[in-house]
All heavy atoms as an XYZ file, in Angstrom:
765
protein
N      37.311     38.877     -9.756
C      35.977     38.524    -10.194
C      35.194     39.808    -10.412
O      34.905     40.531     -9.479
C      35.275     37.676     -9.140
C      35.917     36.356     -8.828
S      34.722     35.041     -9.006
C      34.912     34.634    -10.711
N      34.875     40.038    -11.612
C      34.091     41.220    -11.908
C      32.611     40.895    -11.782
O      32.152     39.862    -12.250
C      34.378     41.719    -13.318
C      35.760     42.279    -13.470
C      35.990     42.762    -14.886
O      35.312     42.339    -15.811
N      36.953     43.662    -15.044
N      31.860     41.775    -11.147
C      30.418     41.622    -11.051
C      29.966     40.761     -9.889
O      28.790     40.710     -9.593
N      30.867     40.052     -9.206
C      30.491     39.229     -8.059
C      31.316     39.700     -6.873
O      32.540     39.807     -6.955
C      30.759     37.732     -8.307
C      29.909     37.236     -9.466
C      30.473     36.919     -7.048
C      30.112     35.780     -9.783
N      30.643     39.979     -5.780
C      31.351     40.412     -4.586
C      32.184     39.258     -4.037
O      31.756     38.099     -4.109
C      30.360     40.883     -3.528
C      29.572     42.104     -3.934
C      28.607     42.535     -2.854
O      28.793     42.159     -1.683
O      27.661     43.256     -3.198
N      33.331     39.536     -3.448
C      34.181     38.458     -2.918
C      33.503     37.626     -1.843
O      33.671     36.403     -1.813
C      35.399     39.205     -2.357
C      35.420     40.511     -3.057
C      33.997     40.841     -3.391
N      32.730     38.246     -0.937
C      32.050     37.475      0.106
C      31.048     36.501     -0.512
O      30.968     35.339     -0.119
C      31.308     38.402      1.074
C      32.167     39.115      2.047
C      31.301     39.914      3.004
C      32.127     40.664      4.007
N      31.304     41.447      4.933
N      30.277     37.016     -1.478
C      29.283     36.174     -2.134
C      29.964     35.036     -2.885
O      29.528     33.886     -2.837
C      28.418     37.010     -3.069
C      27.345     36.227     -3.755
C      26.237     35.781     -3.064
C      27.451     35.923     -5.114
C      25.254     35.046     -3.696
C      26.470     35.182     -5.741
C      25.355     34.745     -5.039
N      31.063     35.359     -3.562
C      31.791     34.347     -4.319
C      32.335     33.263     -3.384
O      32.182     32.066     -3.651
C      32.932     34.996     -5.100
C      33.794     34.025     -5.823
N      33.360     33.336     -6.931
C      35.070     33.610     -5.590
C      34.315     32.531     -7.349
N      35.370     32.692     -6.550
N      32.948     33.642     -2.278
C      33.503     32.648     -1.364
C      32.383     31.834     -0.713
O      32.525     30.625     -0.504
C      34.385     33.311     -0.307
O      33.615     34.198      0.473
N      31.252     32.484     -0.421
C      30.112     31.767      0.140
C      29.583     30.748     -0.861
O      29.260     29.605     -0.503
C      29.017     32.755      0.534
O      27.850     32.080      0.884
N      29.510     31.154     -2.096
C      29.034     30.260     -3.150
C      29.977     29.079     -3.330
O      29.533     27.927     -3.425
C      28.889     31.043     -4.458
C      28.279     30.317     -5.638
C      26.845     29.917     -5.324
C      28.310     31.204     -6.872
N      31.258     29.328     -3.326
C      32.252     28.249     -3.463
C      32.159     27.300     -2.269
O      32.198     26.070     -2.436
C      33.675     28.842     -3.591
C      33.818     29.646     -4.883
C      34.737     27.748     -3.514
C      33.657     28.830     -6.139
N      32.023     27.847     -1.052
C      31.905     27.006      0.135
C      30.670     26.120      0.063
O      30.710     24.929      0.410
C      31.851     27.858      1.409
C      33.184     28.502      1.730
O      34.218     28.030      1.195
O      33.192     29.494      2.500
N      29.558     26.694     -0.372
C      28.333     25.888     -0.490
C      28.482     24.805     -1.541
O      28.010     23.677     -1.363
C      27.131     26.776     -0.822
C      26.611     27.520      0.391
C      25.302     28.174      0.110
N      25.556     29.387     -0.660
C      24.624     30.085     -1.305
N      23.380     29.697     -1.281
N      24.929     31.157     -1.967
N      29.151     25.136     -2.661
C      29.378     24.129     -3.695
C      30.230     22.985     -3.162
O      29.939     21.812     -3.420
C      30.042     24.764     -4.927
C      29.108     25.651     -5.721
S      29.929     26.545     -7.053
C      30.655     25.245     -7.987
N      31.268     23.284     -2.379
C      32.103     22.243     -1.781
C      31.285     21.390     -0.811
O      31.412     20.164     -0.788
C      33.298     22.860     -1.064
C      34.354     23.401     -1.990
C      35.492     24.019     -1.195
C      36.530     24.640     -2.119
N      37.608     25.292     -1.362
N      30.468     22.068     -0.024
C      29.630     21.361      0.951
C      28.690     20.379      0.247
O      28.588     19.209      0.623
C      28.849     22.373      1.782
C      27.830     21.768      2.707
C      28.207     21.091      3.851
C      26.468     21.867      2.411
C      27.273     20.525      4.695
C      25.520     21.309      3.253
C      25.924     20.641      4.390
O      24.991     20.083      5.215
N      28.013     20.849     -0.799
C      27.084     19.983     -1.524
C      27.806     18.862     -2.260
O      27.316     17.744     -2.348
C      26.218     20.791     -2.491
C      25.203     21.660     -1.794
C      25.080     23.008     -2.097
C      24.368     21.146     -0.817
C      24.156     23.805     -1.449
C      23.449     21.937     -0.158
C      23.344     23.272     -0.481
O      22.434     24.054      0.168
N      28.992     19.141     -2.770
C      29.775     18.089     -3.431
C      30.164     17.005     -2.423
O      30.075     15.816     -2.709
C      31.018     18.683     -4.085
C      31.826     17.674     -4.851
C      32.999     18.281     -5.556
N      33.149     19.680     -5.188
C      34.276     20.371     -5.245
N      35.354     19.799     -5.671
N      34.348     21.627     -4.886
N      30.584     17.437     -1.214
C      30.908     16.468     -0.163
C      29.691     15.650      0.234
O      29.782     14.438      0.463
C      31.489     17.178      1.067
C      32.859     17.759      0.807
O      33.517     17.317     -0.165
O      33.268     18.672      1.564
N      28.533     16.308      0.335
C      27.299     15.582      0.663
C      26.980     14.547     -0.406
O      26.607     13.407     -0.091
C      26.127     16.554      0.800
C      25.985     17.282      2.121
C      24.781     18.233      2.067
C      25.807     16.323      3.262
N      27.133     14.944     -1.666
C      26.870     13.992     -2.754
C      27.836     12.813     -2.701
O      27.447     11.663     -2.931
C      26.954     14.699     -4.104
C      25.784     15.617     -4.453
C      26.073     16.374     -5.742
C      24.511     14.825     -4.582
N      29.092     13.062     -2.395
C      30.069     11.970     -2.276
C      29.705     11.041     -1.125
O      29.805      9.817     -1.247
C      31.475     12.530     -2.076
C      32.044     13.115     -3.355
O      31.631     12.747     -4.443
N      32.978     14.041     -3.206
N      29.288     11.621      0.007
C      28.871     10.793      1.141
C      27.657      9.942      0.785
O      27.571      8.772      1.149
C      28.553     11.672      2.355
C      29.762     12.252      3.030
C      29.393     13.139      4.209
O      28.322     12.904      4.820
O      30.168     14.063      4.505
N      26.713     10.565      0.084
C      25.502      9.845     -0.311
C      25.866      8.691     -1.244
O      25.353      7.579     -1.115
C      24.486     10.796     -0.959
C      23.893     11.715      0.109
C      23.380     10.020     -1.664
C      23.023     12.820     -0.451
N      26.776      8.938     -2.195
C      27.209      7.870     -3.102
C      27.835      6.720     -2.322
O      27.558      5.548     -2.583
C      28.215      8.402     -4.118
C      27.536      9.029     -5.318
O      26.312      8.841     -5.468
O      28.234      9.701     -6.104
N      28.696      7.049     -1.362
C      29.354      6.008     -0.563
C      28.328      5.238      0.265
O      28.399      4.018      0.376
C      30.414      6.622      0.353
C      31.602      7.155     -0.408
O      31.863      6.741     -1.539
N      32.318      8.086      0.191
N      27.380      5.948      0.867
C      26.358      5.271      1.663
C      25.451      4.423      0.782
O      25.025      3.346      1.192
C      25.533      6.302      2.434
C      26.274      6.938      3.587
C      25.438      7.962      4.328
O      24.210      7.999      4.104
O      26.011      8.725      5.109
N      25.164      4.926     -0.412
C      24.303      4.158     -1.325
C      24.968      2.851     -1.725
O      24.295      1.826     -1.840
C      23.964      4.984     -2.564
S      22.727      6.249     -2.259
N      26.274      2.884     -1.954
C      26.974      1.648     -2.294
C      26.888      0.657     -1.144
O      26.695     -0.540     -1.357
C      28.441      1.936     -2.626
C      28.607      2.690     -3.925
O      27.642      2.675     -4.736
O      29.670      3.297     -4.139
N      27.035      1.161      0.075
C      26.975      0.287      1.247
C      25.559     -0.207      1.506
O      25.356     -1.318      1.989
C      27.497      1.010      2.490
C      28.964      1.350      2.392
O      29.704      0.717      1.648
N      29.397      2.351      3.135
N      24.596      0.612      1.220
C      23.204      0.274      1.526
C      22.472     -0.428      0.383
O      21.325     -0.818      0.540
C      22.417      1.541      1.875
C      22.840      2.182      3.153
C      21.910      3.296      3.480
N      22.312      4.023      4.650
C      21.674      5.054      5.132
N      20.600      5.492      4.537
N      22.093      5.666      6.206
N      23.104     -0.538     -0.753
C      22.402     -1.101     -1.910
C      21.883     -2.510     -1.628
O      20.775     -2.862     -2.022
C      23.283     -1.083     -3.147
O      24.398     -1.918     -2.951
N      22.685     -3.312     -0.940
C      22.218     -4.664     -0.619
C      21.036     -4.605      0.345
O      20.102     -5.400      0.244
C      23.349     -5.502     -0.037
O      23.778     -4.947      1.190
N      21.067     -3.646      1.296
C      19.931     -3.468      2.205
C      18.685     -3.054      1.440
O      17.590     -3.542      1.714
C      20.238     -2.417      3.277
C      21.282     -2.868      4.278
O      21.493     -4.097      4.379
O      21.884     -1.999      4.935
N      18.852     -2.139      0.492
C      17.721     -1.686     -0.300
C      17.121     -2.833     -1.106
O      15.905     -2.973     -1.213
C      18.110     -0.545     -1.245
C      18.385      0.759     -0.556
C      19.378      1.599     -1.012
C      17.632      1.157      0.539
C      19.630      2.805     -0.376
C      17.873      2.367      1.176
C      18.880      3.196      0.718
N      17.980     -3.655     -1.663
C      17.506     -4.785     -2.469
C      16.729     -5.762     -1.596
O      15.645     -6.225     -1.960
C      18.691     -5.473     -3.179
C      19.244     -4.552     -4.263
C      18.265     -6.808     -3.769
C      20.535     -5.032     -4.878
N      17.273     -6.063     -0.406
C      16.569     -7.003      0.467
C      15.246     -6.414      0.960
O      14.235     -7.115      1.037
C      17.446     -7.413      1.644
O      17.701     -6.306      2.486
N      15.245     -5.123      1.288
C      14.004     -4.485      1.729
C      12.985     -4.440      0.601
O      11.790     -4.650      0.822
C      14.288     -3.075      2.244
C      15.013     -3.054      3.568
C      15.390     -1.648      4.005
O      15.267     -0.689      3.250
N      15.865     -1.529      5.235
N      13.457     -4.176     -0.604
C      12.556     -4.135     -1.753
C      11.951     -5.503     -2.011
O      10.753     -5.626     -2.268
C      13.308     -3.641     -3.005
O      13.866     -2.362     -2.738
C      12.384     -3.548     -4.196
N      12.765     -6.547     -1.931
C      12.232     -7.902     -2.157
C      11.254     -8.273     -1.051
O      10.231     -8.911     -1.313
C      13.361     -8.918     -2.261
O      14.050     -8.999     -1.045
N      11.553     -7.854      0.198
C      10.637     -8.136      1.302
C       9.312     -7.400      1.096
O       8.237     -7.974      1.304
C      11.266     -7.712      2.629
C      10.432     -8.034      3.828
C      11.110     -7.628      5.127
O      12.316     -7.320      5.111
O      10.407     -7.616      6.152
N       9.399     -6.149      0.657
C       8.177     -5.389      0.380
C       7.385     -6.016     -0.763
O       6.152     -6.054     -0.727
C       8.514     -3.932      0.040
C       8.886     -3.048      1.205
C       9.324     -1.670      0.712
C       7.734     -2.904      2.171
N       8.094     -6.513     -1.751
C       7.427     -7.175     -2.870
C       6.686     -8.418     -2.398
O       5.539     -8.657     -2.786
C       8.451     -7.530     -3.937
C       7.808     -8.036     -5.207
O       6.773     -7.461     -5.613
O       8.328     -9.006     -5.788
N       7.323     -9.203     -1.529
C       6.669    -10.397     -0.989
C       5.454    -10.023     -0.141
O       4.399    -10.661     -0.226
C       7.656    -11.201     -0.143
C       8.748    -11.874     -0.945
C       9.810    -12.504     -0.062
O       9.628    -12.524      1.177
O      10.825    -12.960     -0.606
N       5.604     -8.979      0.673
C       4.474     -8.531      1.493
C       3.320     -8.051      0.621
O       2.148     -8.306      0.917
C       4.919     -7.414      2.440
C       5.799     -7.831      3.603
C       6.314     -6.607      4.351
C       5.054     -8.754      4.538
N       3.636     -7.359     -0.464
C       2.591     -6.878     -1.365
C       1.884     -8.050     -2.043
O       0.664     -8.047     -2.189
C       3.180     -5.921     -2.398
C       2.146     -5.311     -3.291
C       1.223     -4.404     -2.789
C       2.077     -5.640     -4.633
C       0.262     -3.842     -3.600
C       1.128     -5.082     -5.455
C       0.219     -4.183     -4.935
O      -0.731     -3.628     -5.744
N       2.663     -9.058     -2.442
C       2.055    -10.253     -3.037
C       1.130    -10.945     -2.034
O       0.030    -11.385     -2.391
C       3.124    -11.232     -3.527
C       3.854    -10.725     -4.758
O       3.309     -9.837     -5.445
O       4.969    -11.216     -5.027
N       1.581    -11.043     -0.776
C       0.729    -11.629      0.270
C      -0.539    -10.806      0.456
O      -1.629    -11.358      0.626
C       1.474    -11.712      1.602
C       2.527    -12.791      1.610
O       2.481    -13.674      0.725
O       3.399    -12.742      2.500
N      -0.386     -9.496      0.436
C      -1.540     -8.614      0.572
C      -2.544     -8.854     -0.555
O      -3.741     -8.971     -0.312
C      -1.088     -7.156      0.571
C      -2.184     -6.173      0.282
C      -3.134     -5.859      1.252
C      -2.288     -5.580     -0.968
C      -4.157     -4.974      0.978
C      -3.303     -4.700     -1.242
C      -4.239     -4.384     -0.268
O      -5.255     -3.519     -0.546
N      -2.053     -8.939     -1.787
C      -2.948     -9.164     -2.923
C      -3.653    -10.510     -2.812
O      -4.849    -10.619     -3.099
C      -2.170     -9.077     -4.243
C      -1.699     -7.690     -4.647
C      -0.892     -7.771     -5.945
C      -2.862     -6.724     -4.805
N      -2.915    -11.538     -2.385
C      -3.509    -12.859     -2.233
C      -4.591    -12.833     -1.149
O      -5.689    -13.359     -1.342
C      -2.440    -13.889     -1.880
C      -2.955    -15.311     -1.848
S      -1.647    -16.513     -1.584
C      -0.966    -15.962     -0.025
N      -4.278    -12.199     -0.001
C      -5.259    -12.107      1.079
C      -6.465    -11.268      0.669
O      -7.596    -11.565      1.056
C      -4.619    -11.523      2.338
C      -3.669    -12.487      2.993
O      -3.819    -13.694      2.856
N      -2.690    -11.963      3.692
N      -6.222    -10.248     -0.120
C      -7.317     -9.405     -0.598
C      -8.266    -10.219     -1.487
O      -9.483    -10.125     -1.356
C      -6.756     -8.211     -1.375
C      -7.807     -7.265     -1.887
C      -7.184     -6.143     -2.678
C      -8.254     -5.319     -3.339
N      -7.719     -4.369     -4.307
N      -7.692    -11.031     -2.369
C      -8.522    -11.880     -3.226
C      -9.326    -12.880     -2.406
O     -10.506    -13.105     -2.666
C      -7.658    -12.617     -4.253
C      -7.137    -11.732     -5.359
C      -6.285    -12.517     -6.332
C      -5.684    -11.609     -7.386
N      -4.840    -12.340     -8.323
N      -8.666    -13.474     -1.396
C      -9.370    -14.430     -0.536
C     -10.507    -13.735      0.207
O     -11.608    -14.294      0.327
C      -8.404    -15.051      0.473
C      -7.457    -16.061     -0.119
C      -6.550    -16.625      0.959
C      -5.564    -17.618      0.413
N      -4.664    -18.136      1.468
N     -10.251    -12.552      0.710
C     -11.277    -11.805      1.430
C     -12.441    -11.445      0.511
O     -13.610    -11.586      0.890
C     -10.681    -10.539      2.037
C     -11.635     -9.650      2.825
C     -12.176    -10.407      4.033
C     -10.931     -8.384      3.266
N     -12.132    -11.006     -0.702
C     -13.197    -10.686     -1.659
C     -14.038    -11.920     -1.965
O     -15.268    -11.839     -2.044
C     -12.602    -10.105     -2.939
C     -12.058     -8.702     -2.772
C     -11.290     -8.215     -3.992
O     -11.008     -9.034     -4.900
O     -10.977     -7.015     -4.029
N     -13.386    -13.069     -2.147
C     -14.124    -14.309     -2.407
C     -14.980    -14.700     -1.206
O     -16.125    -15.130     -1.366
C     -13.172    -15.444     -2.767
C     -12.588    -15.295     -4.149
O     -13.179    -14.652     -5.013
N     -11.428    -15.862     -4.358
N     -14.422    -14.539     -0.006
C     -15.186    -14.869      1.198
C     -16.408    -13.966      1.330
O     -17.502    -14.435      1.662
C     -14.316    -14.715      2.444
O     -13.279    -15.645      2.428
N     -16.230    -12.702      1.072
C     -17.357    -11.760      1.142
C     -18.407    -12.113      0.103
O     -19.612    -12.115      0.381
C     -16.860    -10.304      0.961
C     -16.047     -9.878      2.181
C     -18.019     -9.349      0.731
C     -15.338     -8.552      2.022
N     -17.965    -12.443     -1.100
C     -18.895    -12.824     -2.165
C     -19.668    -14.087     -1.780
O     -20.893    -14.162     -1.951
C     -18.113    -13.037     -3.457
C     -18.959    -13.037     -4.705
C     -18.107    -13.101     -5.975
N     -17.170    -11.992     -6.061
C     -15.831    -12.138     -6.112
N     -15.280    -13.340     -6.092
N     -15.045    -11.088     -6.190
N     -18.954    -15.085     -1.231
C     -19.612    -16.330     -0.808
C     -20.587    -16.077      0.336
O     -21.680    -16.644      0.362
C     -18.570    -17.368     -0.390
C     -17.762    -17.878     -1.559
O     -18.187    -17.773     -2.707
N     -16.584    -18.397     -1.277
N     -20.180    -15.248      1.288
C     -21.067    -14.930      2.412
C     -22.318    -14.224      1.920
O     -23.421    -14.540      2.355
C     -20.344    -14.056      3.438
C     -21.259    -13.589      4.526
C     -21.613    -14.437      5.575
C     -21.799    -12.304      4.508
C     -22.461    -14.017      6.571
C     -22.657    -11.885      5.505
C     -22.986    -12.739      6.534
O     -23.837    -12.316      7.512
N     -22.152    -13.278      1.013
C     -23.293    -12.542      0.469
C     -24.255    -13.496     -0.233
O     -25.476    -13.416     -0.046
C     -22.812    -11.461     -0.492
C     -23.944    -10.568     -0.999
C     -23.431     -9.454     -1.901
N     -22.594     -8.556     -1.140
C     -21.433     -8.056     -1.567
N     -20.972     -8.379     -2.764
N     -20.727     -7.249     -0.814
N     -23.704    -14.417     -1.031
C     -24.555    -15.384     -1.732
C     -25.279    -16.285     -0.741
O     -26.472    -16.552     -0.886
C     -23.718    -16.213     -2.717
C     -24.531    -17.123     -3.573
C     -25.516    -16.357     -4.451
O     -25.171    -15.328     -5.034
N     -26.742    -16.824     -4.519
N     -24.569    -16.751      0.279
C     -25.179    -17.606      1.306
C     -26.289    -16.843      2.033
O     -27.371    -17.390      2.285
C     -24.099    -18.062      2.291
C     -24.605    -18.928      3.384
N     -25.030    -20.222      3.170
C     -24.768    -18.688      4.709
C     -25.432    -20.738      4.310
N     -25.282    -19.831      5.272
N     -26.030    -15.587      2.356
C     -27.019    -14.756      3.035
C     -28.273    -14.573      2.169
O     -29.409    -14.673      2.670
C     -26.403    -13.396      3.372
C     -27.331    -12.452      4.044
N     -27.713    -12.599      5.360
C     -27.966    -11.345      3.596
C     -28.533    -11.623      5.685
N     -28.707    -10.842      4.642
N     -28.067    -14.328      0.876
C     -29.214    -14.161     -0.030
C     -30.006    -15.464     -0.141
O     -31.254    -15.446     -0.159
C     -28.743    -13.706     -1.410
C     -28.219    -12.273     -1.498
C     -27.656    -11.992     -2.888
C     -29.301    -11.270     -1.152
N     -29.311    -16.586     -0.200
C     -30.001    -17.884     -0.274
C     -30.826    -18.133      0.988
O     -31.976    -18.590      0.913
C     -28.996    -19.021     -0.475
C     -28.323    -18.975     -1.834
O     -28.855    -18.298     -2.743
O     -27.256    -19.613     -1.982
N     -30.241    -17.838      2.152
C     -30.980    -18.005      3.400
C     -32.190    -17.076      3.464
O     -33.266    -17.457      3.934
C     -30.065    -17.753      4.607
C     -29.031    -18.825      4.901
C     -28.165    -18.407      6.069
C     -29.704    -20.155      5.189
N     -32.014    -15.857      2.986
C     -33.124    -14.900      2.983
C     -34.273    -15.412      2.117
O     -35.447    -15.299      2.489
C     -32.659    -13.547      2.472
C     -33.765    -12.501      2.478
C     -33.330    -11.206      1.882
N     -32.562    -10.463      2.867
C     -31.950     -9.328      2.606
N     -31.982     -8.813      1.397
N     -31.299     -8.690      3.554
N     -33.939    -16.012      0.969
C     -34.982    -16.557      0.104
C     -35.731    -17.687      0.808
O     -36.958    -17.781      0.715
C     -34.379    -17.066     -1.205
C     -33.923    -15.964     -2.123
C     -33.254    -16.527     -3.364
C     -32.669    -15.424     -4.219
N     -31.950    -15.951     -5.394
N     -34.986    -18.560      1.499
C     -35.627    -19.661      2.223
C     -36.543    -19.142      3.341
O     -37.663    -19.627      3.512
C     -34.566    -20.596      2.826
C     -33.806    -21.481      1.846
C     -32.692    -22.226      2.577
C     -34.744    -22.459      1.168
N     -36.063    -18.160      4.079
C     -36.854    -17.611      5.183
C     -38.095    -16.904      4.638
O     -39.196    -17.050      5.194
C     -35.991    -16.650      6.036
C     -36.847    -15.860      7.011
C     -34.923    -17.429      6.783
N     -37.922    -16.169      3.543
C     -39.064    -15.468      2.955
C     -40.120    -16.462      2.490
O     -41.317    -16.263      2.734
C     -38.599    -14.589      1.773
O     -37.596    -13.688      2.242
C     -39.744    -13.795      1.186
N     -39.672    -17.538      1.853
C     -40.622    -18.557      1.394
C     -41.317    -19.207      2.594
O     -42.547    -19.437      2.571
C     -39.909    -19.612      0.560
N     -40.561    -19.488      3.651
C     -41.161    -20.077      4.857
C     -42.162    -19.134      5.507
O     -43.229    -19.571      5.970
N     -41.857    -17.847      5.551
C     -42.789    -16.867      6.118
C     -44.082    -16.783      5.304
O     -45.171    -16.664      5.870
C     -42.130    -15.488      6.201
C     -41.135    -15.282      7.331
C     -40.465    -13.924      7.213
C     -41.835    -15.401      8.667
N     -43.956    -16.848      4.000
C     -45.160    -16.804      3.146
C     -46.071    -17.991      3.451
O     -47.292    -17.846      3.539
C     -44.760    -16.808      1.673
C     -44.227    -15.496      1.191
C     -43.922    -15.531     -0.286
N     -43.203    -14.334     -0.674
C     -42.345    -14.264     -1.662
N     -42.074    -15.341     -2.391
N     -41.748    -13.135     -1.954
N     -45.470    -19.170      3.570
C     -46.266    -20.360      3.869
C     -46.937    -20.245      5.236
O     -48.111    -20.602      5.399
C     -45.386    -21.614      3.818
C     -44.943    -21.996      2.415
C     -44.044    -23.219      2.405
O     -44.100    -24.011      3.359
O     -43.294    -23.369      1.431
N     -46.210    -19.733      6.229
C     -46.803    -19.550      7.562
C     -47.961    -18.554      7.523
O     -48.988    -18.765      8.168
C     -45.739    -19.078      8.559
C     -44.747    -20.132      9.041
C     -43.682    -19.487      9.928
C     -45.472    -21.207      9.821
N     -47.806    -17.484      6.776
C     -48.881    -16.489      6.666
C     -50.122    -17.093      6.008
O     -51.250    -16.816      6.400
C     -48.395    -15.269      5.876
C     -47.454    -14.385      6.658
C     -47.036    -13.194      5.854
N     -46.004    -12.431      6.583
C     -45.128    -11.657      6.016
N     -45.102    -11.499      4.689
N     -44.247    -10.998      6.741
N     -49.860    -17.920      4.966
C     -51.004    -18.570      4.302
C     -51.723    -19.490      5.268
O     -52.957    -19.537      5.307
C     -50.531    -19.375      3.086
C     -50.164    -18.519      1.901
C     -49.716    -19.389      0.741
C     -49.210    -18.567     -0.420
N     -48.746    -19.395     -1.535
N     -50.947    -20.256      6.073
C     -51.576    -21.167      7.042
C     -52.353    -20.410      8.089
O     -53.448    -20.817      8.497
C     -50.498    -22.031      7.711
C     -49.919    -23.094      6.829
C     -48.860    -23.919      7.559
C     -48.235    -24.942      6.644
N     -47.193    -25.730      7.332
N     -51.824    -19.258      8.539
C     -52.513    -18.469      9.555
C     -53.812    -17.905      8.983
O     -54.845    -17.889      9.641
C     -51.583    -17.331     10.070
C     -52.367    -16.321     10.908
C     -50.445    -17.917     10.872
N     -53.780    -17.454      7.733
C     -54.984    -16.900      7.104
C     -56.037    -17.987      6.889
O     -57.240    -17.744      6.988
C     -54.647    -16.267      5.746
C     -53.971    -14.930      5.890
C     -53.708    -14.331      4.534
C     -52.966    -13.020      4.639
N     -52.710    -12.403      3.323
N     -55.590    -19.200      6.589
C     -56.539    -20.297      6.355
C     -57.226    -20.729      7.646
O     -58.346    -21.180      7.628
C     -55.833    -21.507      5.727
C     -55.410    -21.271      4.284
C     -54.592    -22.439      3.746
O     -54.309    -23.385      4.472
N     -54.215    -22.358      2.473
N     -56.583    -20.574      8.766
C     -57.168    -21.022     10.036
C     -58.143    -19.991     10.460
O     -59.109    -19.793     10.818
C     -56.108    -21.185     11.121
C     -55.193    -22.334     10.843
C     -54.075    -22.408     11.900
O     -53.983    -21.581     12.774
N     -53.261    -23.433     11.776
């Protein structure tokens, strides 16, 4: 090998073998785990759908509560005005 030191060359070859073995192991594990990944992905998808549904329900509840609160405030304000008028008249 011209231009490459033998130690560096052997180190490079060893690292290439190591990474190739790691890639082969990963491929084998991925084949074994693919069904697990699919089931986990579907479970996450269902959880996300539940989250979105609950989020919509919560937003609607907050909107309804806010409207109810505003309606009550209007009633109380009107009642207070009438009481003030009665107090001033007496």
